[in-house]
N, C-alpha and C positions, 0 to 999 in steps of 0.2 A: 518546436518543440513541445509535445503535451505535457501539461503539469499534472502530476498526481496529486490533486488538491487535498485529498479526504483520507489519505493514508493515516496521518497524523492524528486527526479527529477520530477514525476509527479505532486506531490502536489505542488511543489514551481512554477510549469509551470502555475497553476491554481489560484496561490496568495494565498494559503492558508495556515495556521498556523498549527502546528501539534494538537493543541487544537481545531480548527475549523474541522479537518478531524476526529478526535476522537469524536466530538459530532455528526458529520454526520453518524457515523458506530456505535456508543453505546459504545465506548471504552474510557479508559484513555488516556491523553496525554502521560504519561509513556510508555504505551503499544505501542502506534504509534511509539515513539522514540524507543523503543527497536527492534521493526520490522525494522527501518530505518538503524539500525547500525548491523543487523544481530545477535543479542544476543537472540532473540525470533522469532519463525516462526508461523505465523496464520494458522488457520486450514482452509479447504478449504472454508467453509462457511463465515468465516470472510476475506479470501482473496476476495473472490467474492464481499462481501459488498464493500470492499475497492475499488476494481477495478471500480465498477459501480459509487461509489462515485467519484472517478477521471477520468470517462469517457473512460476508456481503457480497454483492454482485461487482462484476467489473464496471459497469455504469455507475455505481456507488462511487468506487475508487477514483473513477476519472471525473464524474461530473457531479457527484454530491447526492444522486438519487437514481432510482431506478427508471430511467427512461425508456425501456423496453416494454413497460405496462401502458 
């Protein structure tokens, strides 16, 4: 299972709550929480929505940096 390590860090840097992020991407707060603790992994489409909402790349969400550079 891939752990979405940096959702929480990116979310907090923007000053968003889990509920606010969930509302932005059409998910529940519980789902965002599960992604942040690694008990659940988003599919690619959902991960892309989260990355866009947080203004970061998918690489940043999964790995903590933009590895494509």
